[in-house]
C-alpha positions in Angstrom: -40.1 -44.3 -32.3 -40.6 -47.6 -31.6 -43.8 -47.8 -29.1 -42.7 -49.8 -25.1 -46.0 -51.6 -25.3 -46.0 -52.9 -28.1 -44.9 -56.0 -28.9 -47.2 -57.3 -25.7 -50.1 -55.9 -27.4 -48.6 -58.1 -30.3 -48.3 -60.7 -28.4 -52.4 -60.1 -26.6 -53.6 -59.8 -30.6 -51.9 -63.3 -30.8 -53.1 -64.9 -27.8 -56.5 -64.0 -28.7 -56.9 -64.6 -32.6 -55.7 -67.7 -31.5 -58.1 -68.3 -29.3 -61.1 -67.2 -31.1 -60.0 -69.2 -34.5 -59.5 -72.1 -31.4 -63.2 -71.7 -31.2 -63.9 -71.3 -33.9 -62.6 -74.7 -35.4 -64.0 -76.1 -32.6 -67.5 -75.1 -33.4 -66.7 -75.8 -37.1 -65.5 -79.4 -36.1 -68.9 -80.0 -35.0 -70.4 -78.7 -38.1 -69.4 -81.4 -39.6 -71.8 -83.9 -38.3 -75.1 -81.6 -37.3 -75.4 -79.6 -40.2 -78.2 -78.4 -42.0 -79.1 -80.2 -45.6 -78.7 -78.3 -49.0 -81.2 -78.8 -51.5 -78.8 -78.2 -54.0 -76.6 -81.2 -52.0 -79.3 -83.7 -53.7 -79.5 -82.5 -57.1 -75.9 -82.7 -57.7 -75.5 -85.7 -55.9 -78.2 -87.3 -57.9 -76.3 -86.5 -60.9 -72.7 -88.5 -59.5 -74.8 -91.2 -58.3 -75.7 -91.7 -62.1 -72.5 -91.6 -63.1 -71.7 -94.2 -60.6 -73.7 -96.4 -61.5 -74.9 -96.4 -64.9 -72.0 -94.6 -66.3 -73.9 -91.1 -67.1 -74.8 -88.1 -65.3 -78.8 -87.7 -65.4 -81.0 -86.4 -63.4 -84.5 -87.9 -62.7 -85.6 -85.4 -60.1 -86.0 -83.2 -63.4 -87.0 -85.6 -65.8 -90.6 -83.6 -66.1 -89.4 -80.7 -67.2 -85.8 -82.2 -69.4 -88.0 -85.1 -70.6 -85.3 -88.2 -73.0 -82.4 -85.3 -72.1 -82.5 -86.0 -68.6 -81.3 -89.5 -69.7 -78.0 -88.0 -70.8 -77.2 -84.4 -68.9 -75.4 -82.3 -71.7 -74.2 -79.1 -69.0 -73.2 -80.3 -65.4 -70.2 -79.4 -63.2 -68.3 -82.3 -64.9 -65.3 -82.6 -63.0 -66.7 -81.8 -60.0 -69.8 -84.3 -60.8 -67.0 -86.9 -61.6 -65.4 -86.7 -58.8 -68.5 -86.9 -56.5 -68.8 -90.3 -58.9 -65.4 -91.4 -57.6 -66.5 -90.8 -53.5 -70.2 -93.3 -54.3 -67.8 -95.7 -55.1 -65.7 -95.5 -52.4 -67.9 -94.8 -49.6 -71.8 -95.0 -51.1 -74.8 -91.9 -51.5 -74.2 -90.8 -48.4 -74.5 -86.2 -48.5 -71.4 -86.1 -45.6 -69.0 -88.2 -47.7 -70.5 -85.7 -50.6 -69.1 -82.6 -48.2 -65.3 -84.4 -48.1 -64.5 -83.2 -51.0 -65.2 -79.1 -50.6 -63.5 -80.2 -47.0 -60.3 -81.3 -49.2 -60.4 -78.5 -51.5 -60.3 -75.8 -47.6 -57.0 -77.5 -46.6 -55.7 -77.3 -49.8 -56.6 -73.4 -50.1 -55.7 -72.9 -46.5 -52.3 -74.6 -48.3 -51.6 -72.5 -51.1 -52.6 -69.1 -48.5 -49.7 -70.4 -45.8 -47.7 -70.6 -49.0 -48.3 -67.3 -49.6 -48.1 -66.0 -45.8 -44.4 -68.0 -45.8 -43.3 -66.1 -49.4 -44.0 -62.8 -48.2 -42.6 -62.9 -44.9 -45.9 -62.8 -43.1 -45.2 -63.7 -39.4 -47.6 -62.3 -38.0 -50.3 -65.2 -38.8 -49.7 -68.8 -38.2 -52.1 -71.4 -39.8 -54.4 -71.5 -36.1 -54.7 -67.4 -37.6 -55.0 -68.1 -40.5 -57.6 -70.9 -40.5 -60.1 -69.1 -38.1 -59.6 -65.7 -40.5 -61.5 -67.7 -42.7 -63.6 -69.8 -40.7 -64.7 -65.2 -39.8 -66.5 -65.7 -43.2 -70.1 -67.2 -42.8 -70.4 -68.2 -46.2 -66.9 -70.2 -46.9 -67.6 -71.5 -42.6 -71.4 -72.9 -44.7 -69.7 -74.3 -48.0 -66.2 -75.8 -46.6 -68.9 -78.1 -45.6 -71.4 -78.7 -48.7 -71.5 -80.9 -51.2 -71.2 -77.7 -54.1 -68.3 -77.3 -56.6 -67.5 -73.4 -55.3 -64.5 -74.1 -52.9 -62.8 -76.3 -55.5 -63.4 -73.4 -58.1 -61.9 -71.0 -54.9 -59.2 -73.8 -54.5 -58.2 -73.0 -58.7 -58.2 -69.4 -59.0 -56.1 -69.7 -56.2 -54.0 -72.4 -57.4 -53.8 -70.7 -61.1 -52.7 -67.2 -59.5 -49.6 -68.5 -57.4 -48.8 -70.0 -60.1 -48.9 -66.8 -62.5 -47.7 -65.4 -59.6 -44.4 -67.5 -60.1 -43.9 -66.5 -63.8 -43.9 -62.5 -62.7 -41.5 -63.4 -60.8 -39.1 -65.7 -63.0 -40.0 -65.3 -66.4 -40.8 -68.3 -68.1 -43.1 -69.7 -69.9 -44.3 -73.3 -68.3 -45.9 -70.7 -65.2 -48.3 -69.6 -67.6 -48.7 -73.3 -69.4 -49.5 -74.9 -65.4 -51.9 -71.8 -64.3 -53.5 -72.7 -67.7 -53.8 -76.2 -67.0 -55.2 -75.8 -63.8 -57.6 -72.5 -65.1 -59.0 -75.5 -68.1 -59.9 -77.8 -65.6 -62.1 -75.1 -64.1 -64.2 -74.2 -67.4 -63.8 -78.2 -67.1 -65.5 -78.6 -63.5 -67.0 -75.9 -63.2 -69.0 -73.1 -66.2 -68.0 -70.1 -64.3 -64.6 -71.1 -64.6 -65.0 -69.2 -67.3 -63.7 -66.6 -65.2 -60.7 -67.6 -64.0 -59.8 -67.8 -67.9 -60.0 -64.9 -68.3 -58.9 -63.4 -65.7 -55.9 -65.4 -66.0 -55.4 -64.2 -69.7 -55.7 -60.5 -69.0 -53.4 -61.2 -66.3 -50.5 -62.2 -68.9 -50.8 -59.3 -71.3 -49.9 -57.0 -68.4 -47.1 -59.0 -68.3 -46.5 -59.7 -71.5 -44.9 -62.4 -73.4 -45.8 -64.2 -76.5 -44.3 -67.7 -74.7 -46.6 -67.3 -71.7 -49.2 -66.3 -73.6 -49.6 -68.5 -76.0 -48.5 -71.6 -73.4 -51.9 -70.4 -71.5 -54.2 -69.9 -74.2 -53.6 -72.9 -75.6 -52.7 -75.5 -72.7 -56.5 -73.9 -70.6 -57.8 -74.5 -74.6 -57.2 -78.2 -74.7 -58.4 -78.4 -71.0 -61.4 -76.7 -71.0 -62.4 -78.4 -74.3 -63.5 -81.5 -72.0 -66.5 -80.4 -70.6 -67.6 -80.3 -75.0 -66.4 -83.9 -76.0 -70.4 -85.4 -75.5 -72.2 -82.6 -76.5 -73.3 -82.7 -80.3 -72.0 -80.1 -82.0 -68.5 -79.4 -79.7 -68.7 -75.7 -78.6 -71.9 -74.6 -80.9 -73.9 -76.7 -78.9 -72.9 -75.9 -75.8 -73.7 -72.4 -76.8 -77.4 -74.1 -77.6 -77.4 -76.1 -74.3 -77.1 -72.7 -72.6 -79.4 -71.0 -74.3 -82.0 -73.7 -73.8 -80.5 -73.8 -69.4 -84.3 -72.2 -68.1 -82.2 -69.2 -66.1 -81.3 -68.4 -70.0 -83.2 -68.6 -72.5 -85.3 -65.1 -71.7 -81.8 -63.1 -70.8 -81.2 -60.9 -73.1 -77.9 -60.1 -74.0 -76.6 -56.3 -74.5 -73.6 -54.3 -74.4 -75.7 -52.3 -72.2 -76.7 -55.1 -69.9 -73.1 -56.2 -70.0 -71.7 -52.8 -68.2 -74.7 -52.7 -65.8 -73.5 -56.4 -64.4 -70.1 -54.5 -63.6 -71.5 -51.6 -61.8 -73.6 -54.0 -60.2 -71.4 -56.7 -58.9 -70.7 -54.7 -55.5 -73.9 -56.5 -54.7 -72.9 -59.8 -54.5 -70.1 -57.6 -51.7 -73.0 -56.4 -49.6 -75.3 -59.4 -50.0 -76.0 -59.7 -46.5 -74.5 -59.2 -42.8 -71.3 -61.2 -43.0 -70.1 -61.3 -46.4 -70.7 -56.8 -46.2 -68.5 -56.2 -43.1 -65.9 -59.3 -44.5 -66.4 -57.1 -47.3 -65.6 -53.6 -45.1 -62.9 -55.5 -43.7 -61.0 -55.2 -47.3 -61.8 -52.0 -48.0 -60.6 -50.4 -44.7 -57.4 -52.6 -44.8 -56.9 -51.6 -48.5 -57.2 -47.7 -47.7 -54.8 -48.5 -44.6 -52.0 -49.8 -46.1 -52.9 -48.8 -50.1 -49.3 -47.5 -50.8 -47.8 -50.3 -49.0 -50.0 -52.8 -51.1 -49.6 -51.1 -54.3 -46.0 -51.1 -54.3 -45.9 -55.4 -53.0 -48.9 -56.6 -54.3 -49.4 -55.5 -57.6 -49.5 -58.5 -58.9 -52.3 -59.6 -55.9 -54.4 -56.3 -56.6 -54.7 -57.0 -60.4 -55.4 -60.5 -60.2 -58.0 -59.6 -57.7 -59.9 -56.8 -59.4 -59.9 -59.5 -62.9 -61.0 -61.9 -61.5 -64.0 -60.0 -59.9 -63.8 -57.8 -64.2 -65.0 -61.6 -64.8 -66.7 -63.1 -63.6 -69.1 -60.1 -62.8 -70.0 -60.1 -67.0 -69.6 -63.9 -66.8 -72.6 -64.7 -64.7 -76.0 -65.3 -64.7 -77.5 -62.7 -61.8 -75.6 -61.8 -58.4 -75.6 -64.9 -56.6 -73.1 -64.1 -53.0 -71.5 -68.0 -53.4 -70.0 -67.2 -56.6 -68.2 -64.4 -53.6 -66.6 -67.4 -52.3 -64.2 -67.0 -55.9 -62.9 -63.5 -54.2 -62.6 -65.0 -50.8 -58.9 -66.4 -50.8 -57.7 -63.3 -52.2 -60.2 -60.6 -49.6 -58.0 -62.8 -47.0 -54.6 -62.3 -48.4 -55.7 -58.6 -48.5 -56.0 -58.1 -45.2 -53.4 -60.1 -44.1 -50.8 -57.6 -45.9 -52.5 -55.1 -44.5 -51.8 -56.6 -40.8 -48.5 -57.4 -41.0 -48.1 -54.0 -42.7 -49.3 -52.9 -40.0 -47.6 -55.2 -36.8 -44.0 -53.1 -38.6 -45.1 -49.2 -38.5 -46.8 -50.2 -34.9 -50.5 -49.2 -36.0 -52.4 -49.6 -33.4 -55.0 -48.2 -33.2 -55.5 -49.9 -37.2 -54.7 -53.2 -36.9 -57.9 -52.9 -33.7 -60.4 -51.6 -36.1 -59.4 -54.3 -38.7 -59.8 -56.9 -35.6 -63.4 -55.1 -34.7 -64.1 -56.1 -38.4 -62.5 -59.4 -37.7 -64.3 -60.0 -34.8 -67.6 -59.2 -35.8 -67.7 -61.6 -39.1 -66.2 -64.0 -35.9 -69.8 -63.7 -34.0 -71.9 -63.6 -37.2 -70.0 -67.5 -38.5 -71.6 -68.5 -35.9 -75.0 -67.4 -34.8 -75.8 -67.6 -38.4 -74.7 -71.7 -37.5 -76.8 -72.4 -34.2 -79.5 -70.4 -35.9 -79.5 -73.6 -39.2 -79.1 -76.0 -35.9 -82.7 -76.8 -35.2 -83.1 -77.6 -38.8 -80.2 -80.1 -38.9 -81.7 -83.8 -40.1 -80.9 -87.4 -40.7 -81.4 -86.9 -44.2 -81.4 -90.9 -45.0 -83.1 -91.0 -41.6 -85.8 -88.8 -42.0 -86.0 -90.2 -45.2 -86.6 -93.8 -44.7 -89.9 -92.8 -42.5 -91.6 -90.8 -45.5 -90.9 -93.8 -47.6 -92.3 -95.9 -45.5 -95.8 -94.7 -46.1 -95.5 -95.0 -49.9 -95.0 -98.2 -52.1 -91.6 -98.4 -53.4 -91.6 -98.3 -57.1 -93.6 -95.0 -56.8 -93.3 -91.4 -58.8 -93.2 -88.8 -55.9 -92.4 -85.3 -56.0 -90.5 -84.9 -52.6 -87.8 -82.5 -51.7 -84.1 -83.4 -53.6 -82.7 -84.4 -51.0 -84.8 -87.8 -51.0 -82.7 -89.0 -53.7 -80.5 -90.6 -50.7 -81.5 -93.4 -49.8 -84.2 -93.8 -51.8 -83.2 -92.8 -55.4 -83.3 -96.7 -55.7 -86.9 -97.3 -54.8 -88.8 -94.6 -56.1 -89.0 -92.0 -59.1 -88.3 -88.8 -57.4 -89.1 -85.1 -59.1 -88.0 -81.9 -58.4 -90.6 -79.3 -56.7 -88.1 -77.1 -58.7 -89.9 -78.4 -61.3 -93.3 -76.9 -60.4 -91.1 -73.0 -59.8 -89.4 -74.0 -63.6 -93.7 -74.3 -65.2 -95.9 -72.6 -62.8 -96.7 -68.9 -63.7 -99.4 -67.0 -61.8 -97.9 -68.1 -58.4 -98.6 -65.9 -55.2 -97.4 -67.4 -51.8 -99.5 -68.1 -48.9 -102.6 -68.1 -50.9 -105.3 -71.7 -50.1 -105.1 -71.9 -54.5 -101.1 -72.6 -53.9 -101.7 -75.7 -52.2 -104.1 -76.3 -55.0 -102.3 -75.1 -57.9 -99.1 -77.5 -56.6 -100.9 -80.5 -56.0 -103.3 -80.2 -59.6 -99.7 -79.9 -61.2 -98.8 -83.0 -60.2 -101.7 -85.0 -60.4 -101.5 -83.7 -64.3 -97.9 -85.3 -64.8 -99.4 -88.5 -62.6 -97.3 -88.6 -60.2 -98.2 -91.4 -57.6 -97.5 -89.7 -54.0 -96.5 -85.7 -53.5 -93.9 -85.6 -49.9 -94.1 -82.5 -48.1 -91.0 -82.9 -45.1 -92.2 -79.6 -42.6 -87.7 -79.4 -42.7 -86.1 -80.6 -45.9 -88.8 -79.0 -48.2 -88.5 -75.1 -49.8 -89.8 -73.0 -47.5 -92.6 -71.7 -50.3 -94.1 -75.3 -50.6 -93.8 -75.6 -46.4 -95.2 -72.5 -46.5 -98.2 -72.7 -49.0 -99.0 -76.2 -47.9 -100.6 -74.1 -44.8 -99.7 -77.6 -42.5 -102.3 -76.9 -39.0 -104.9 -76.9 -41.7 -105.0 -80.1 -43.5 -106.1 -83.6 -41.4 -105.3 -87.1 -42.2 -108.2 -88.1 -44.8 -108.4 -84.4 -46.3 -108.9 -84.6 -50.3 -107.3 -82.2 -52.1 -107.5 -81.8 -56.3 -107.1 -86.2 -56.9 -104.7 -86.3 -54.0 -105.8 -87.8 -51.0 -104.2 -87.0 -47.2 -102.5 -90.2 -46.2 -100.3 -89.4 -43.0 -99.6 -86.2 -41.8 -97.4 -85.8 -38.4 -95.7 -82.9 -37.5 -92.3 -84.1 -39.5 -94.1 -84.6 -42.8 -97.0 -84.9 -45.2 -97.7 -87.6 -47.4 -100.1 -86.5 -50.6 -101.5 -90.2 -52.7 -103.1 -89.9 -55.6 -106.4 -91.0 -55.5 -108.0 -90.6 -59.2 
């Protein structure tokens, strides 16, 4: 029997969801101009800078580690870097403009998600509410305007699913062909695209058709092969280069290890409070509506499961940022659950899911506000540091120092120290000396330490309050000190 007050409940729910979504969107729009810098933006941005200016992706930040190989990188996020190089050609080398690709990818995910809503007649969720559900995930909120490739990879993963879903509806192999092209492009964008290729291929095995499987496989292989064209030895060369990577060369591979990677994939879903809340939202949504989801959205559940399986065994570690590949599918699962629950007038269950979503929205906004005090105008800060140093010298500085200064200095990354240094212990006076000794051994002219933008480990062991201008340490003199940064100059 229909509850007489349910239409009122539904209207209030829509009004409340729209209001929270509007607030999230407002905070997000403000964050586009006041946002903490991420060091990876300097590393990836430098690849694109050199690609735009000399025609090859380079990593002078890592030159002391890679040697001459840094002058022509064999392994990097190739298609993504190519797109960034185009942005640099158009707008210049600035973090704000490099982040626009992620913002456009977010728009693309919203477009595909909205198409899904219309096709599945999910009428309760408007576009503003859809935007709010995405922004209620702190990880998505952050990466939706960050110069990293995860958002474009999430878009490609969702696009591959949408095309394969179209194949299951029409049974025409051309949709598998298009899906293969995009899955191959995901590999060209980032090596993790192999998981997207695998998920799509396994999905087609469950909907077996020779033409579809062959067209998908061939198109994916052809586009993915763009990645290896400039690598000596092509695919074998790629495997060799990967084996030399710092986070891979000491890793042991075995069936047991692969099984453990699969069994511990839950760690990615529960990495922090925001992700844990959203993961629980999806789990609760599945518990409440499992029979309906299994009957009407089997393909969505299947592809999501296959993507989780593929990514879990093919990626190194459990870094939480790769959960971004899953989030569009998790959102669709939650949206389907809400639609089913609204159609069955399940007010209590809707409220439970809503509480989880509201908690996620709160965490998302709090996480941003916690980062707000660390906002720095990177290029202006870099210029202030550069004014204390002689141009043309080699500087060990935070990765973002390349913005506005890559033309003036040879910039080296502190990460090289962590790659090559053993016996490191945090917050010890000796660590400060070891860091400066490392820079001295490498013949770096300056060591610059930004007290906000630098890596946390370095900021801690430098012990800013205990140093004074003029102090001599490990062959360096502290030439400049203020509240914002320290400049050490090599003296012998």
